[in-house]
The first five atom37 places (N, CA, C, CB, O) and aatype in JSON, in Angstrom:
{
  "aatype": [12, 19, 9, 11, 18, 18, 0, 3, 9, 3, 2, 11, 0, 9, 0, 13, 2, 10, 11, 1, 10, 16, 2, 5, 9, 18, 11, 10, 10, 14, 16, 1, 6, 6, 2, 19, 3, 17, 5, 11, 14, 10, 6, 16, 9, 9, 6, 6, 10, 0, 7, 12, 3, 15, 10, 10, 19, 3, 5, 8, 6, 16, 10, 13, 15, 10, 10, 4, 11, 10, 6, 7, 10, 10, 16, 10, 16, 6, 6, 3, 18, 13, 0, 10, 13, 1, 1, 16, 9, 13, 6, 4, 10, 15, 10, 9, 2, 2, 10, 11, 2, 18, 19, 16, 2, 3, 13, 11],
  "atom_mask": [
    [1, 1, 1, 1, 1],
    [1, 1, 1, 1, 1],
    [1, 1, 1, 1, 1],
    [1, 1, 1, 1, 1],
    [1, 1, 1, 1, 1],
    [1, 1, 1, 1, 1],
    [1, 1, 1, 1, 1],
    [1, 1, 1, 1, 1],
    [1, 1, 1, 1, 1],
    [1, 1, 1, 1, 1],
    [1, 1, 1, 1, 1],
    [1, 1, 1, 1, 1],
    [1, 1, 1, 1, 1],
    [1, 1, 1, 1, 1],
    [1, 1, 1, 1, 1],
    [1, 1, 1, 1, 1],
    [1, 1, 1, 1, 1],
    [1, 1, 1, 1, 1],
    [1, 1, 1, 1, 1],
    [1, 1, 1, 1, 1],
    [1, 1, 1, 1, 1],
    [1, 1, 1, 1, 1],
    [1, 1, 1, 1, 1],
    [1, 1, 1, 1, 1],
    [1, 1, 1, 1, 1],
    [1, 1, 1, 1, 1],
    [1, 1, 1, 1, 1],
    [1, 1, 1, 1, 1],
    [1, 1, 1, 1, 1],
    [1, 1, 1, 1, 1],
    [1, 1, 1, 1, 1],
    [1, 1, 1, 1, 1],
    [1, 1, 1, 1, 1],
    [1, 1, 1, 1, 1],
    [1, 1, 1, 1, 1],
    [1, 1, 1, 1, 1],
    [1, 1, 1, 1, 1],
    [1, 1, 1, 1, 1],
    [1, 1, 1, 1, 1],
    [1, 1, 1, 1, 1],
    [1, 1, 1, 1, 1],
    [1, 1, 1, 1, 1],
    [1, 1, 1, 1, 1],
    [1, 1, 1, 1, 1],
    [1, 1, 1, 1, 1],
    [1, 1, 1, 1, 1],
    [1, 1, 1, 1, 1],
    [1, 1, 1, 1, 1],
    [1, 1, 1, 1, 1],
    [1, 1, 1, 1, 1],
    [1, 1, 1, 0, 1],
    [1, 1, 1, 1, 1],
    [1, 1, 1, 1, 1],
    [1, 1, 1, 1, 1],
    [1, 1, 1, 1, 1],
    [1, 1, 1, 1, 1],
    [1, 1, 1, 1, 1],
    [1, 1, 1, 1, 1],
    [1, 1, 1, 1, 1],
    [1, 1, 1, 1, 1],
    [1, 1, 1, 1, 1],
    [1, 1, 1, 1, 1],
    [1, 1, 1, 1, 1],
    [1, 1, 1, 1, 1],
    [1, 1, 1, 1, 1],
    [1, 1, 1, 1, 1],
    [1, 1, 1, 1, 1],
    [1, 1, 1, 1, 1],
    [1, 1, 1, 1, 1],
    [1, 1, 1, 1, 1],
    [1, 1, 1, 1, 1],
    [1, 1, 1, 0, 1],
    [1, 1, 1, 1, 1],
    [1, 1, 1, 1, 1],
    [1, 1, 1, 1, 1],
    [1, 1, 1, 1, 1],
    [1, 1, 1, 1, 1],
    [1, 1, 1, 1, 1],
    [1, 1, 1, 1, 1],
    [1, 1, 1, 1, 1],
    [1, 1, 1, 1, 1],
    [1, 1, 1, 1, 1],
    [1, 1, 1, 1, 1],
    [1, 1, 1, 1, 1],
    [1, 1, 1, 1, 1],
    [1, 1, 1, 1, 1],
    [1, 1, 1, 1, 1],
    [1, 1, 1, 1, 1],
    [1, 1, 1, 1, 1],
    [1, 1, 1, 1, 1],
    [1, 1, 1, 1, 1],
    [1, 1, 1, 1, 1],
    [1, 1, 1, 1, 1],
    [1, 1, 1, 1, 1],
    [1, 1, 1, 1, 1],
    [1, 1, 1, 1, 1],
    [1, 1, 1, 1, 1],
    [1, 1, 1, 1, 1],
    [1, 1, 1, 1, 1],
    [1, 1, 1, 1, 1],
    [1, 1, 1, 1, 1],
    [1, 1, 1, 1, 1],
    [1, 1, 1, 1, 1],
    [1, 1, 1, 1, 1],
    [1, 1, 1, 1, 1],
    [1, 1, 1, 1, 1],
    [1, 1, 1, 1, 1],
    [1, 1, 1, 1, 1]
  ],
  "atom_positions": [
    [[-61.04, 178.41, -65.84], [-59.82, 178.11, -65.13], [-58.94, 177.3, -66.06], [-60.11, 177.35, -63.8], [-59.39, 176.35, -66.69]],
    [[-57.69, 177.67, -66.14], [-56.74, 176.93, -66.94], [-56.14, 175.85, -66.05], [-55.64, 177.86, -67.53], [-55.63, 176.12, -64.97]],
    [[-56.21, 174.63, -66.53], [-55.71, 173.49, -65.76], [-54.53, 172.86, -66.52], [-56.83, 172.44, -65.51], [-54.09, 173.39, -67.54]],
    [[-54.05, 171.77, -66.02], [-52.98, 171.02, -66.67], [-53.34, 170.82, -68.14], [-52.74, 169.66, -65.97], [-54.52, 170.7, -68.47]],
    [[-52.38, 170.78, -68.99], [-52.55, 170.66, -70.45], [-53.09, 171.95, -71.05], [-53.49, 169.5, -70.79], [-53.48, 171.97, -72.21]],
    [[-53.11, 173.01, -70.25], [-53.57, 174.33, -70.69], [-55.0, 174.31, -71.2], [-52.67, 174.85, -71.77], [-55.4, 175.15, -72.01]],
    [[-55.78, 173.35, -70.74], [-57.19, 173.31, -71.09], [-57.92, 174.36, -70.27], [-57.81, 171.89, -70.85], [-57.72, 174.46, -69.06]],
    [[-58.75, 175.14, -70.93], [-59.51, 176.19, -70.25], [-60.89, 175.62, -69.93], [-59.61, 177.49, -71.13], [-61.75, 175.51, -70.81]],
    [[-61.1, 175.26, -68.67], [-62.35, 174.66, -68.23], [-63.19, 175.73, -67.53], [-62.09, 173.45, -67.28], [-62.69, 176.47, -66.68]],
    [[-64.45, 175.81, -67.91], [-65.36, 176.77, -67.3], [-65.49, 176.47, -65.79], [-66.75, 176.73, -68.0], [-65.65, 175.32, -65.4]],
    [[-65.42, 177.5, -64.98], [-65.53, 177.34, -63.52], [-66.85, 176.69, -63.12], [-65.38, 178.68, -62.82], [-66.92, 175.96, -62.14]],
    [[-67.9, 176.97, -63.88], [-69.2, 176.38, -63.59], [-69.16, 174.86, -63.75], [-70.29, 176.96, -64.5], [-69.8, 174.14, -62.99]],
    [[-68.41, 174.39, -64.72], [-68.28, 172.94, -64.92], [-67.55, 172.3, -63.75], [-67.53, 172.64, -66.25], [-67.92, 171.21, -63.3]],
    [[-66.52, 172.95, -63.26], [-65.78, 172.43, -62.1], [-66.66, 172.46, -60.86], [-64.48, 173.25, -61.86], [-66.7, 171.49, -60.11]],
    [[-67.37, 173.57, -60.65], [-68.27, 173.68, -59.49], [-69.37, 172.63, -59.56], [-68.88, 175.08, -59.43], [-69.72, 172.05, -58.53]],
    [[-69.92, 172.38, -60.75], [-70.95, 171.37, -60.91], [-70.4, 169.99, -60.55], [-71.49, 171.37, -62.36], [-71.06, 169.21, -59.87]],
    [[-69.2, 169.7, -61.01], [-68.57, 168.42, -60.71], [-68.32, 168.27, -59.21], [-67.25, 168.27, -61.48], [-68.52, 167.19, -58.65]],
    [[-67.89, 169.33, -58.56], [-67.67, 169.29, -57.11], [-68.98, 169.11, -56.36], [-66.96, 170.57, -56.64], [-69.02, 168.43, -55.34]],
    [[-70.05, 169.72, -56.85], [-71.36, 169.53, -56.22], [-71.81, 168.07, -56.35], [-72.42, 170.48, -56.85], [-72.34, 167.49, -55.4]],
    [[-71.59, 167.49, -57.52], [-71.94, 166.09, -57.75], [-71.15, 165.18, -56.81], [-71.69, 165.7, -59.22], [-71.69, 164.24, -56.23]],
    [[-69.86, 165.47, -56.66], [-69.03, 164.7, -55.73], [-69.48, 164.89, -54.28], [-67.56, 165.1, -55.88], [-69.44, 163.95, -53.49]],
    [[-69.9, 166.1, -53.94], [-70.44, 166.36, -52.6], [-71.62, 165.45, -52.32], [-70.86, 167.84, -52.47], [-71.7, 164.84, -51.25]],
    [[-72.53, 165.36, -53.28], [-73.7, 164.5, -53.12], [-73.3, 163.03, -52.98], [-74.65, 164.67, -54.29], [-73.88, 162.3, -52.19]],
    [[-72.32, 162.61, -53.76], [-71.87, 161.22, -53.69], [-71.22, 160.91, -52.34], [-70.89, 160.91, -54.83], [-71.42, 159.83, -51.79]],
    [[-70.44, 161.85, -51.83], [-69.8, 161.65, -50.52], [-70.86, 161.59, -49.43], [-68.78, 162.78, -50.22], [-70.82, 160.72, -48.56]],
    [[-71.81, 162.51, -49.47], [-72.87, 162.53, -48.47], [-73.68, 161.23, -48.5], [-73.8, 163.74, -48.68], [-74.08, 160.71, -47.46]],
    [[-73.92, 160.73, -49.69], [-74.72, 159.51, -49.86], [-74.05, 158.29, -49.23], [-74.96, 159.25, -51.35], [-74.71, 157.28, -48.99]],
    [[-72.76, 158.36, -48.95], [-72.07, 157.24, -48.31], [-72.65, 156.95, -46.92], [-70.57, 157.53, -48.2], [-72.64, 155.8, -46.48]],
    [[-73.14, 157.98, -46.23], [-73.7, 157.79, -44.88], [-74.92, 156.87, -44.89], [-74.07, 159.13, -44.28], [-74.91, 155.84, -44.21]],
    [[-75.99, 157.21, -45.62], [-77.14, 156.31, -45.59], [-76.84, 154.96, -46.24], [-78.32, 156.96, -46.3], [-77.41, 153.94, -45.85]],
    [[-75.95, 154.95, -47.22], [-75.6, 153.69, -47.86], [-74.98, 152.73, -46.84], [-74.64, 153.92, -49.04], [-75.32, 151.55, -46.8]],
    [[-74.08, 153.26, -46.04], [-73.45, 152.41, -45.02], [-74.47, 152.01, -43.94], [-72.26, 153.15, -44.37], [-74.48, 150.86, -43.51]],
    [[-75.3, 152.95, -43.52], [-76.31, 152.64, -42.49], [-77.28, 151.54, -42.96], [-77.1, 153.9, -42.13], [-77.77, 150.76, -42.15]],
    [[-77.55, 151.5, -44.25], [-78.48, 150.51, -44.81], [-77.78, 149.2, -45.16], [-79.16, 151.08, -46.05], [-78.39, 148.3, -45.75]],
    [[-76.51, 149.08, -44.8], [-75.71, 147.88, -45.08], [-75.65, 147.55, -46.57], [-76.27, 146.7, -44.32], [-75.66, 146.38, -46.96]],
    [[-75.59, 148.59, -47.38], [-75.4, 148.44, -48.82], [-73.92, 148.69, -49.1], [-76.33, 149.44, -49.64], [-73.24, 149.34, -48.31]],
    [[-73.42, 148.17, -50.2], [-72.0, 148.35, -50.53], [-71.68, 149.84, -50.66], [-71.65, 147.6, -51.84], [-72.12, 150.5, -51.61]],
    [[-70.92, 150.36, -49.73], [-70.51, 151.76, -49.75], [-69.04, 151.88, -50.17], [-70.73, 152.4, -48.38], [-68.58, 152.98, -50.5]],
    [[-68.31, 150.77, -50.17], [-66.88, 150.83, -50.45], [-66.59, 151.05, -51.94], [-66.22, 149.55, -49.99], [-65.68, 151.8, -52.28]],
    [[-67.34, 150.41, -52.82], [-67.11, 150.6, -54.25], [-67.41, 152.05, -54.67], [-67.98, 149.63, -55.07], [-66.61, 152.64, -55.4]],
    [[-68.54, 152.63, -54.24], [-68.75, 154.05, -54.56], [-67.64, 154.95, -53.99], [-70.11, 154.51, -54.04], [-67.23, 155.92, -54.63]],
    [[-67.16, 154.62, -52.79], [-66.07, 155.4, -52.19], [-64.81, 155.29, -53.03], [-65.8, 154.93, -50.76], [-64.13, 156.29, -53.25]],
    [[-64.49, 154.1, -53.49], [-63.31, 153.92, -54.34], [-63.43, 154.73, -55.63], [-63.11, 152.42, -54.66], [-62.44, 155.27, -56.12]],
    [[-64.64, 154.81, -56.18], [-64.86, 155.61, -57.39], [-64.64, 157.09, -57.11], [-66.28, 155.37, -57.94], [-64.04, 157.8, -57.92]],
    [[-65.13, 157.56, -55.97], [-64.93, 158.96, -55.58], [-63.44, 159.25, -55.42], [-65.68, 159.27, -54.25], [-62.96, 160.28, -55.9]],
    [[-62.72, 158.36, -54.76], [-61.28, 158.53, -54.56], [-60.56, 158.6, -55.9], [-60.7, 157.39, -53.71], [-59.69, 159.45, -56.11]],
    [[-60.93, 157.71, -56.81], [-60.3, 157.7, -58.14], [-60.54, 159.01, -58.87], [-60.84, 156.52, -58.97], [-59.63, 159.56, -59.49]],
    [[-61.76, 159.51, -58.8], [-62.08, 160.75, -59.5], [-61.33, 161.94, -58.89], [-63.58, 161.0, -59.46], [-60.83, 162.8, -59.61]],
    [[-61.26, 161.99, -57.57], [-60.54, 163.09, -56.92], [-59.04, 163.0, -57.18], [-60.81, 163.09, -55.41], [-58.37, 164.03, -57.28]],
    [[-58.51, 161.79, -57.28], [-57.08, 161.64, -57.61], [-56.82, 162.2, -59.01], [-56.65, 160.14, -57.54], [-55.79, 162.83, -59.25]],
    [[-57.74, 161.96, -59.92], [-57.61, 162.54, -61.25], [-57.72, 164.05, -61.23], [0.0, 0.0, 0.0], [-56.99, 164.75, -61.93]],
    [[-58.64, 164.55, -60.41], [-58.81, 165.99, -60.28], [-57.55, 166.62, -59.69], [-60.03, 166.31, -59.39], [-57.17, 167.73, -60.07]],
    [[-56.9, 165.91, -58.77], [-55.67, 166.42, -58.17], [-54.58, 166.63, -59.22], [-55.18, 165.45, -57.08], [-53.78, 167.56, -59.12]],
    [[-54.54, 165.76, -60.21], [-53.51, 165.93, -61.24], [-53.86, 167.05, -62.22], [-53.31, 164.62, -62.0], [-53.0, 167.54, -62.95]],
    [[-55.13, 167.46, -62.24], [-55.55, 168.52, -63.15], [-55.58, 169.9, -62.5], [-56.91, 168.2, -63.7], [-55.15, 170.88, -63.11]],
    [[-56.08, 169.99, -61.28], [-56.15, 171.28, -60.57], [-54.82, 171.49, -59.86], [-57.35, 171.32, -59.55], [-54.68, 171.18, -58.67]],
    [[-53.86, 172.0, -60.58], [-52.48, 172.03, -60.11], [-52.26, 172.95, -58.91], [-51.59, 172.45, -61.22], [-51.23, 172.84, -58.25]],
    [[-53.19, 173.86, -58.62], [-52.98, 174.78, -57.5], [-53.79, 174.4, -56.27], [-53.33, 176.18, -57.93], [-53.9, 175.2, -55.34]],
    [[-54.36, 173.21, -56.25], [-55.19, 172.78, -55.12], [-54.72, 171.47, -54.5], [-56.64, 172.64, -55.56], [-55.52, 170.74, -53.9]],
    [[-53.44, 171.16, -54.65], [-52.92, 169.88, -54.15], [-53.09, 169.7, -52.65], [-51.47, 169.76, -54.51], [-53.39, 168.6, -52.19]],
    [[-52.9, 170.75, -51.88], [-52.96, 170.62, -50.42], [-54.35, 170.17, -49.96], [-52.59, 171.96, -49.76], [-54.48, 169.24, -49.17]],
    [[-55.37, 170.84, -50.46], [-56.74, 170.49, -50.07], [-57.13, 169.12, -50.6], [-57.73, 171.55, -50.57], [-57.72, 168.31, -49.88]],
    [[-56.81, 168.87, -51.86], [-57.17, 167.58, -52.45], [-56.44, 166.43, -51.77], [-56.87, 167.58, -53.94], [-57.01, 165.35, -51.61]],
    [[-55.18, 166.64, -51.39], [-54.44, 165.59, -50.69], [-55.1, 165.26, -49.35], [-52.97, 166.02, -50.47], [-55.27, 164.09, -49.01]],
    [[-55.47, 166.28, -48.6], [-56.15, 166.07, -47.33], [-57.47, 165.34, -47.53], [-56.39, 167.4, -46.62], [-57.8, 164.42, -46.77]],
    [[-58.22, 165.74, -48.54], [-59.5, 165.1, -48.85], [-59.29, 163.64, -49.22], [-60.2, 165.85, -49.99], [-60.03, 162.76, -48.75]],
    [[-58.31, 163.37, -50.05], [-58.02, 161.99, -50.45], [-57.59, 161.13, -49.26], [-56.94, 161.96, -51.53], [-57.97, 159.97, -49.15]],
    [[-56.79, 161.7, -48.38], [-56.35, 160.97, -47.19], [-57.54, 160.58, -46.31], [-55.35, 161.8, -46.38], [-57.62, 159.45, -45.83]],
    [[-58.44, 161.51, -46.1], [-59.61, 161.23, -45.26], [-60.51, 160.17, -45.91], [-60.42, 162.52, -45.02], [-60.99, 159.26, -45.24]],
    [[-60.73, 160.3, -47.21], [-61.57, 159.33, -47.9], [-60.93, 157.94, -47.91], [-61.85, 159.79, -49.34], [-61.62, 156.94, -47.71]],
    [[-59.65, 157.89, -48.13], [-58.93, 156.61, -48.09], [-59.03, 156.0, -46.7], [-57.45, 156.8, -48.48], [-59.18, 154.78, -46.56]],
    [[-58.96, 156.83, -45.68], [-59.08, 156.35, -44.31], [-60.44, 155.75, -44.01], [0.0, 0.0, 0.0], [-60.55, 154.85, -43.17]],
    [[-61.48, 156.23, -44.69], [-62.81, 155.66, -44.48], [-62.85, 154.18, -44.8], [-63.84, 156.41, -45.33], [-63.64, 153.43, -44.22]],
    [[-62.01, 153.75, -45.73], [-61.98, 152.33, -46.12], [-61.56, 151.43, -44.96], [-61.04, 152.13, -47.3], [-61.82, 150.23, -44.98]],
    [[-60.89, 152.01, -43.96], [-60.45, 151.21, -42.82], [-61.49, 151.16, -41.71], [-59.15, 151.76, -42.27], [-61.36, 150.36, -40.78]],
    [[-62.51, 151.99, -41.79], [-63.52, 152.11, -40.73], [-64.71, 151.21, -41.02], [-63.99, 153.56, -40.58], [-65.83, 151.69, -41.18]],
    [[-64.47, 149.91, -41.08], [-65.52, 148.97, -41.48], [-66.34, 148.44, -40.31], [-64.91, 147.82, -42.22], [-67.47, 147.98, -40.51]],
    [[-65.82, 148.5, -39.12], [-66.55, 147.97, -37.96], [-67.65, 148.95, -37.54], [-65.57, 147.72, -36.77], [-67.51, 150.16, -37.7]],
    [[-68.73, 148.41, -37.02], [-69.87, 149.23, -36.57], [-69.46, 150.22, -35.49], [-70.99, 148.33, -36.05], [-70.01, 151.32, -35.42]],
    [[-68.51, 149.84, -34.66], [-68.04, 150.72, -33.58], [-67.42, 152.01, -34.12], [-67.02, 149.99, -32.72], [-67.32, 153.0, -33.39]],
    [[-67.02, 152.01, -35.37], [-66.36, 153.18, -35.96], [-67.32, 154.1, -36.7], [-65.27, 152.72, -36.9], [-66.88, 155.04, -37.36]],
    [[-68.62, 153.84, -36.61], [-69.55, 154.64, -37.4], [-69.52, 156.12, -37.04], [-70.96, 154.1, -37.23], [-69.63, 156.97, -37.92]],
    [[-69.38, 156.44, -35.78], [-69.32, 157.87, -35.38], [-68.12, 158.56, -36.02], [-69.25, 158.01, -33.83], [-68.22, 159.69, -36.49]],
    [[-66.98, 157.88, -36.04], [-65.79, 158.43, -36.68], [-65.99, 158.52, -38.2], [-64.55, 157.57, -36.36], [-65.58, 159.5, -38.83]],
    [[-66.63, 157.51, -38.77], [-66.95, 157.51, -40.2], [-67.8, 158.74, -40.53], [-67.7, 156.21, -40.59], [-67.51, 159.47, -41.48]],
    [[-68.84, 158.96, -39.74], [-69.75, 160.09, -39.96], [-69.01, 161.42, -39.83], [-70.91, 160.04, -38.96], [-69.17, 162.3, -40.68]],
    [[-68.21, 161.57, -38.79], [-67.46, 162.81, -38.59], [-66.51, 163.06, -39.76], [-66.66, 162.76, -37.26], [-66.38, 164.2, -40.23]],
    [[-65.86, 162.02, -40.23], [-64.92, 162.15, -41.34], [-65.65, 162.54, -42.63], [-64.14, 160.85, -41.54], [-65.13, 163.32, -43.42]],
    [[-66.84, 161.99, -42.83], [-67.65, 162.38, -44.0], [-67.91, 163.89, -43.98], [-69.01, 161.6, -44.03], [-67.76, 164.56, -45.0]],
    [[-68.29, 164.42, -42.82], [-68.57, 165.86, -42.74], [-67.3, 166.7, -42.88], [-69.26, 166.18, -41.4], [-67.36, 167.81, -43.41]],
    [[-66.17, 166.19, -42.44], [-64.9, 166.88, -42.68], [-64.59, 166.92, -44.18], [-63.75, 166.2, -41.91], [-64.12, 167.93, -44.69]],
    [[-64.86, 165.82, -44.86], [-64.66, 165.76, -46.31], [-65.58, 166.73, -47.04], [-64.89, 164.34, -46.82], [-65.17, 167.4, -47.99]],
    [[-66.82, 166.8, -46.59], [-67.77, 167.73, -47.2], [-67.31, 169.17, -47.03], [-69.16, 167.54, -46.59], [-67.48, 169.99, -47.93]],
    [[-66.74, 169.48, -45.89], [-66.22, 170.82, -45.65], [-65.05, 171.12, -46.6], [-65.78, 170.97, -44.18], [-64.96, 172.22, -47.16]],
    [[-64.16, 170.17, -46.77], [-63.02, 170.36, -47.66], [-63.47, 170.56, -49.11], [-62.06, 169.17, -47.57], [-62.96, 171.42, -49.82]],
    [[-64.43, 169.75, -49.53], [-64.89, 169.88, -50.91], [-65.66, 171.18, -51.11], [-65.77, 168.68, -51.3], [-65.63, 171.76, -52.19]],
    [[-66.34, 171.65, -50.07], [-67.0, 172.95, -50.13], [-65.98, 174.07, -50.25], [-67.88, 173.17, -48.89], [-66.21, 175.05, -50.97]],
    [[-64.86, 173.94, -49.55], [-63.79, 174.93, -49.68], [-63.27, 174.99, -51.11], [-62.63, 174.6, -48.72], [-63.01, 176.07, -51.64]],
    [[-63.12, 173.83, -51.74], [-62.69, 173.8, -53.14], [-63.7, 174.48, -54.04], [-62.47, 172.36, -53.6], [-63.35, 175.26, -54.93]],
    [[-64.98, 174.18, -53.8], [-66.03, 174.78, -54.62], [-66.04, 176.3, -54.45], [-67.41, 174.19, -54.25], [-66.19, 177.04, -55.43]],
    [[-65.88, 176.77, -53.22], [-65.82, 178.22, -52.97], [-64.61, 178.84, -53.65], [-65.78, 178.5, -51.47], [-64.7, 179.94, -54.18]],
    [[-63.5, 178.15, -53.63], [-62.29, 178.65, -54.28], [-62.53, 178.83, -55.78], [-61.11, 177.69, -54.04], [-62.16, 179.85, -56.36]],
    [[-63.14, 177.83, -56.37], [-63.39, 177.88, -57.81], [-64.4, 178.97, -58.16], [-63.88, 176.52, -58.32], [-64.2, 179.73, -59.11]],
    [[-65.5, 179.05, -57.4], [-66.57, 179.97, -57.76], [-66.27, 181.42, -57.35], [-67.86, 179.52, -57.12], [-66.7, 182.35, -58.04]],
    [[-65.55, 181.62, -56.25], [-65.3, 182.98, -55.77], [-64.01, 183.6, -56.3], [-65.27, 182.99, -54.28], [-63.98, 184.77, -56.68]],
    [[-62.95, 182.82, -56.33], [-61.66, 183.37, -56.69], [-61.44, 183.47, -58.2], [-60.58, 182.54, -56.09], [-60.58, 184.23, -58.65]],
    [[-62.19, 182.71, -58.95], [-61.92, 182.68, -60.38], [-63.14, 183.01, -61.24], [-61.4, 181.34, -60.77], [-63.34, 182.41, -62.29]],
    [[-63.95, 183.95, -60.79], [-65.13, 184.37, -61.57], [-64.69, 185.14, -62.79], [-66.09, 185.22, -60.72], [-65.53, 185.58, -63.58]]
  ]
}
């Protein structure tokens, strides 16, 4: 896939990176349940996806939605919001899966 700066990145590398991010997003659930710092890993995920948004020039809509949801998780710190936190995590996983499918299916 040709991205910003006309760099030709192998689709497998992008798919691998998206799979790694999927695992990191999913890991936020048990991390939060165990009362371990989940906010710093979330901030790292957001930073990486923001960088990806500037590189994958044809996926801004999906990446913007994903970034909005992840940023919103930072506001869900109270225990009463855990159900919403969990639901939002699964929405994020669905969005990132859509990106992975786009990369692996549309650009083979």
